[in-house]
C-alpha positions in Angstrom: 55.2 173.8 122.8 56.3 176.7 120.6 60.1 177.2 120.2 60.2 180.9 119.8 64.0 180.7 120.3 64.2 179.7 116.6 62.8 183.1 115.6 65.2 184.8 118.1 68.2 182.9 116.5 67.0 183.9 113.0 66.7 187.6 114.0 70.2 187.4 115.5 71.6 185.9 112.3 69.8 188.4 110.1 71.2 191.2 112.2 74.7 190.0 111.9 74.2 189.5 108.1 72.8 193.0 107.8 75.7 194.5 109.7 78.3 192.8 107.5 76.6 192.9 104.1 73.6 195.1 104.3 74.7 197.2 101.2 75.2 194.1 99.1 71.7 193.1 97.9 72.7 190.0 96.1 74.5 188.6 99.2 71.5 189.6 101.4 69.2 187.7 99.2 71.5 184.6 98.9 72.5 184.3 102.5 69.1 185.6 103.8 67.4 182.8 101.8 69.6 180.2 103.4 68.7 181.5 106.9 65.0 181.8 106.0 65.0 178.2 104.7 66.3 177.0 108.0 63.5 178.9 109.8 60.5 177.9 107.6 61.4 174.2 107.4 60.7 173.9 111.2 57.0 174.7 111.9 57.1 174.7 115.7 58.0 178.3 116.6 55.4 180.7 115.4 52.8 181.7 118.1 49.2 181.1 117.2 48.2 184.7 117.2 50.5 185.3 114.3 48.8 182.7 112.1 45.2 183.8 112.7 43.4 184.2 109.4 40.5 186.6 108.7 37.6 186.2 106.2 38.0 189.9 105.4 41.4 189.6 103.8 44.9 188.1 104.1 46.8 189.1 107.2 50.2 190.7 107.7 51.7 190.3 111.2 55.0 192.0 112.2 57.2 189.5 114.0 60.3 191.7 114.3 61.7 195.0 113.0 65.3 195.8 113.3 65.7 198.9 115.5 67.3 200.8 112.6 64.6 199.5 110.2 67.2 197.7 108.1 65.0 194.6 107.9 61.7 193.3 109.1 60.2 189.8 109.5 56.5 189.3 108.8 54.1 186.4 108.8 51.4 186.5 106.1 48.3 184.4 106.5 46.0 183.5 103.6 42.6 181.8 103.5 41.8 179.9 100.3 40.9 182.4 97.5 42.5 185.5 99.2 44.9 187.5 97.1 46.9 190.8 97.0 46.5 193.5 94.4 49.3 193.9 91.9 51.9 195.6 94.0 55.6 196.4 94.3 57.9 196.5 97.4 60.6 199.1 96.5 63.1 197.1 98.7 64.6 193.6 98.5 62.5 190.8 100.0 62.3 187.1 100.6 59.1 185.1 100.8 59.3 181.6 102.4 56.2 179.4 102.4 55.8 177.5 105.7 52.3 176.1 105.4 49.9 175.5 102.5 50.8 176.8 99.1 50.9 180.2 97.4 50.5 181.2 93.8 52.7 184.1 92.5 51.9 186.1 89.3 54.9 188.2 88.3 54.6 191.4 86.3 56.9 193.6 84.3 57.2 197.4 85.1 54.7 197.9 82.3 52.2 195.7 84.2 52.3 192.8 81.8 52.1 189.4 83.4 55.5 187.6 82.7 55.4 184.4 84.8 53.3 182.4 87.2 54.5 179.8 89.6 53.3 177.9 92.7 55.3 177.9 95.9 55.1 175.0 98.3 56.4 174.6 101.9 60.1 175.2 102.0 60.1 177.3 98.7 61.5 180.8 98.8 60.9 183.6 96.3 63.0 186.7 96.0 61.9 190.2 95.0 63.7 193.5 94.6 63.5 196.5 92.2 66.7 195.1 90.6 65.5 191.6 89.8 61.7 192.3 89.7 59.3 193.1 92.6 55.9 193.5 91.0 53.5 190.6 91.7 50.2 189.2 92.9 50.3 186.6 95.6 47.3 184.4 96.2 46.2 181.2 98.0 44.7 178.9 95.3 44.9 175.9 97.6 42.4 174.2 99.9 43.9 175.1 103.2 45.2 178.2 105.0 48.7 179.3 103.8 51.3 180.9 106.0 54.5 182.4 104.7 57.3 184.2 106.4 58.6 187.3 104.6 61.9 189.2 105.3 62.3 192.7 103.8 65.1 195.2 103.6 63.1 197.8 105.5 60.2 198.1 107.9 57.8 197.0 105.1 54.6 198.0 106.9 55.8 201.7 106.8 57.2 201.7 103.3 55.3 203.8 100.7 54.6 201.4 97.9 52.4 201.1 94.8 49.3 199.1 93.9 48.7 198.8 90.1 45.5 198.8 88.1 45.8 195.8 85.6 43.5 197.5 83.1 45.3 200.9 82.9 48.7 200.2 84.4 48.2 203.2 86.6 49.5 203.1 90.2 48.2 204.3 93.6 50.4 204.8 96.6 49.8 202.7 99.7 51.4 201.9 103.0 50.4 198.4 104.2 50.8 198.6 107.9 50.3 195.5 110.1 47.4 193.6 111.6 48.9 193.1 115.0 49.2 195.5 117.9 52.0 193.5 119.7 55.0 191.5 118.5 56.3 188.2 119.8 58.4 188.4 123.0 61.7 187.1 121.6 63.7 188.3 124.5 62.2 186.6 127.6 64.7 183.9 128.2 63.8 183.3 131.8 62.6 179.7 131.3 65.8 178.8 129.6 67.9 180.5 132.2 66.0 178.8 135.1 66.4 175.3 133.5 
């Protein structure tokens, strides 16, 4: 049985954090990472339709967007071998691996690779223009990977940049989402009836 209440509780906690400290990026990253870690270390809440992979490319499913677009929560699903282009975010973000493993190649603003690391379940990466937000994420493992991302905006509607590794040139893009519906976090009727 899926315990969607975990996501509802996370959204409530992120909303309170955003209301109190939304202008303090460092605090959002620190406290948001703590909250995200509590969510991703329990793999019993994410509905199956938000972990569906595609052989075409990785998938980005919106789970929740704050009504004022101050933050969004997204599941990313990667089949082995799938990867993003080199891209930025333009806002702060947290990436928490829940299943499988992800490889991250970090880049400088001049599009030079600076660091590579592997993230395993429970690991959380941080990105922002202040600390560095240009990277490539890929699934180099043997199984489907699922990560939960939290961004300081409605990330699917943010104009961002993809970079050409040969020239360093950039092209604008808006990622959007692969789902047409979001999880129903607010139907508490079963809990209320019990």
